[in-house]
OpenMM code with the backbone's topology and positions (N, CA, C; nanometers):
from openmm import Vec3, app, unit

residues = "UNK UNK UNK UNK UNK UNK UNK UNK UNK UNK UNK UNK UNK UNK UNK UNK UNK UNK UNK UNK UNK UNK UNK UNK UNK UNK UNK UNK UNK UNK UNK UNK UNK UNK UNK UNK UNK UNK UNK UNK UNK UNK UNK UNK UNK".split()
positions = [
    Vec3(-7.2921, -2.2204, 0.0206),
    Vec3(-7.4654, -2.2931, 0.1091),
    Vec3(-7.3800, -2.3487, 0.2289),
    Vec3(-7.4817, -2.2970, 0.3441),
    Vec3(-7.4673, -2.3618, 0.4611),
    Vec3(-7.4713, -2.4716, 0.5071),
    Vec3(-7.4001, -2.5283, 0.5880),
    Vec3(-7.4700, -2.6802, 0.6171),
    Vec3(-7.6126, -2.6944, 0.6936),
    Vec3(-7.6414, -2.5975, 0.8163),
    Vec3(-7.7716, -2.6171, 0.8678),
    Vec3(-7.8527, -2.5674, 0.7652),
    Vec3(-7.8575, -2.4978, 0.5961),
    Vec3(-7.9506, -2.4995, 0.5718),
    Vec3(-7.9813, -2.6523, 0.4994),
    Vec3(-7.8386, -2.7277, 0.4531),
    Vec3(-7.8235, -2.8494, 0.3747),
    Vec3(-7.9123, -2.9506, 0.4690),
    Vec3(-7.8847, -2.9804, 0.6113),
    Vec3(-7.9470, -3.0227, 0.6912),
    Vec3(-8.1089, -2.9815, 0.6732),
    Vec3(-8.1406, -2.9042, 0.6849),
    Vec3(-8.2676, -2.8627, 0.7055),
    Vec3(-8.3594, -2.8975, 0.5582),
    Vec3(-8.2768, -2.8918, 0.4406),
    Vec3(-8.3705, -2.9269, 0.3091),
    Vec3(-8.3402, -3.0608, 0.3016),
    Vec3(-8.1911, -3.1599, 0.3635),
    Vec3(-8.1713, -3.2353, 0.3466),
    Vec3(-8.1370, -3.3529, 0.2081),
    Vec3(-8.1006, -3.2175, 0.0899),
    Vec3(-8.0948, -3.2644, -0.0150),
    Vec3(-7.9566, -3.3072, -0.1156),
    Vec3(-7.9710, -3.4436, -0.1846),
    Vec3(-7.8284, -3.4611, -0.1864),
    Vec3(-7.7618, -3.3376, -0.2891),
    Vec3(-7.8044, -3.2665, -0.3427),
    Vec3(-7.7483, -3.1459, -0.3946),
    Vec3(-7.6291, -3.1197, -0.3201),
    Vec3(-7.6597, -3.0649, -0.1319),
    Vec3(-7.5960, -2.9937, -0.0735),
    Vec3(-7.4933, -3.1083, 0.0220),
    Vec3(-7.5437, -3.2221, -0.0215),
    Vec3(-7.3933, -3.3175, 0.0460),
    Vec3(-7.2809, -3.3455, -0.0875),
    Vec3(-7.3462, -3.3381, -0.1931),
    Vec3(-7.2361, -3.3630, -0.3401),
    Vec3(-7.1671, -3.2246, -0.3427),
    Vec3(-7.1964, -3.0778, -0.3065),
    Vec3(-7.1357, -2.9701, -0.2967),
    Vec3(-7.0050, -2.9732, -0.1744),
    Vec3(-7.0732, -3.0340, -0.0451),
    Vec3(-6.9975, -3.0462, 0.0734),
    Vec3(-6.9064, -3.1647, 0.0540),
    Vec3(-6.9247, -3.3149, -0.0092),
    Vec3(-6.8293, -3.3617, -0.0726),
    Vec3(-6.6918, -3.3181, -0.1446),
    Vec3(-6.7619, -3.2250, -0.2667),
    Vec3(-6.6624, -3.1648, -0.3029),
    Vec3(-6.5388, -3.0822, -0.3021),
    Vec3(-6.6468, -2.9962, -0.2424),
    Vec3(-6.5324, -2.8821, -0.1284),
    Vec3(-6.4149, -2.9671, -0.0650),
    Vec3(-6.4354, -3.1072, 0.0166),
    Vec3(-6.3775, -3.1853, 0.0869),
    Vec3(-6.2470, -3.2598, 0.0183),
    Vec3(-6.3153, -3.3218, -0.1123),
    Vec3(-6.2609, -3.3708, -0.2035),
    Vec3(-6.1154, -3.2448, -0.2616),
    Vec3(-6.1856, -3.1097, -0.3014),
    Vec3(-6.0671, -3.0411, -0.3236),
    Vec3(-5.9931, -2.9958, -0.2003),
    Vec3(-6.0429, -3.0216, -0.1098),
    Vec3(-5.9394, -2.9685, 0.0008),
    Vec3(-5.8441, -3.0909, 0.0464),
    Vec3(-5.9012, -3.2227, 0.0423),
    Vec3(-5.7980, -3.3286, 0.0337),
    Vec3(-5.6793, -3.3370, -0.0804),
    Vec3(-5.6847, -3.3000, -0.1843),
    Vec3(-5.6269, -3.2827, -0.3310),
    Vec3(-5.5300, -3.1702, -0.2906),
    Vec3(-5.5613, -3.0560, -0.2446),
    Vec3(-5.4666, -2.9563, -0.2341),
    Vec3(-5.3917, -3.0010, -0.1390),
    Vec3(-5.4378, -3.0614, -0.0023),
    Vec3(-5.3390, -3.1092, 0.0912),
    Vec3(-5.2049, -3.2719, 0.0475),
    Vec3(-5.2429, -3.2992, -0.0389),
    Vec3(-5.2001, -3.4223, -0.1007),
    Vec3(-5.0933, -3.3670, -0.1620),
    Vec3(-5.1113, -3.2536, -0.2476),
    Vec3(-5.0136, -3.2249, -0.3457),
    Vec3(-4.9118, -3.1050, -0.2291),
    Vec3(-4.9709, -3.0656, -0.1479),
    Vec3(-4.8588, -3.0061, -0.0482),
    Vec3(-4.7349, -3.1254, 0.0078),
    Vec3(-4.8270, -3.2285, 0.0503),
    Vec3(-4.7283, -3.3480, 0.1004),
    Vec3(-4.6474, -3.3920, -0.0153),
    Vec3(-4.6836, -3.4209, -0.0992),
    Vec3(-4.5748, -3.5022, -0.1677),
    Vec3(-4.4638, -3.3652, -0.2329),
    Vec3(-4.5052, -3.1957, -0.2433),
    Vec3(-4.4147, -3.1324, -0.2540),
    Vec3(-4.3044, -3.1079, -0.1273),
    Vec3(-4.3933, -3.1354, -0.0472),
    Vec3(-4.2578, -3.1349, 0.1034),
    Vec3(-4.1901, -3.2619, 0.1039),
    Vec3(-4.1976, -3.3398, 0.0606),
    Vec3(-4.1383, -3.4923, 0.0356),
    Vec3(-4.0324, -3.4589, -0.0782),
    Vec3(-4.0830, -3.3938, -0.1780),
    Vec3(-4.0061, -3.3966, -0.2903),
    Vec3(-3.8852, -3.3408, -0.2171),
    Vec3(-3.9346, -3.2026, -0.1604),
    Vec3(-3.7818, -3.1131, -0.1199),
    Vec3(-3.7077, -3.1748, -0.0642),
    Vec3(-3.7565, -3.2844, 0.0508),
    Vec3(-3.7025, -3.3395, 0.1406),
    Vec3(-3.6484, -3.4422, 0.0904),
    Vec3(-3.6553, -3.5021, -0.0115),
    Vec3(-3.5405, -3.6253, -0.1236),
    Vec3(-3.4314, -3.5714, -0.1626),
    Vec3(-3.4413, -3.4210, -0.2322),
    Vec3(-3.3957, -3.3729, -0.3004),
    Vec3(-3.2843, -3.2940, -0.2075),
    Vec3(-3.3107, -3.2215, -0.0955),
    Vec3(-3.1822, -3.2120, 0.0021),
    Vec3(-3.1147, -3.3336, 0.0599),
    Vec3(-3.1684, -3.4403, 0.0706),
    Vec3(-3.1253, -3.5268, 0.1114),
    Vec3(-3.0333, -3.6337, 0.0090),
    Vec3(-3.0411, -3.6124, -0.1169),
    Vec3(-2.9854, -3.6993, -0.2038),
    Vec3(-2.8443, -3.6317, -0.1939),
] * unit.nanometer
topology = app.Topology()
chain = topology.addChain("A")
for resn in residues:
    res = topology.addResidue(resn, chain)
    for name in ("N", "CA", "C"):
        topology.addAtom(name, app.Element.getBySymbol(name[0]), res)
């Protein structure tokens, strides 16, 4: 679903879909950061 369609319809369902993808993206980024930190700490230890 595209953002332009969402803004035209103005439905909460669209916003929840967008929000879900943002959360999913954020969680993937957080996992990647945690992995890189663990790698650095294991090398430093």
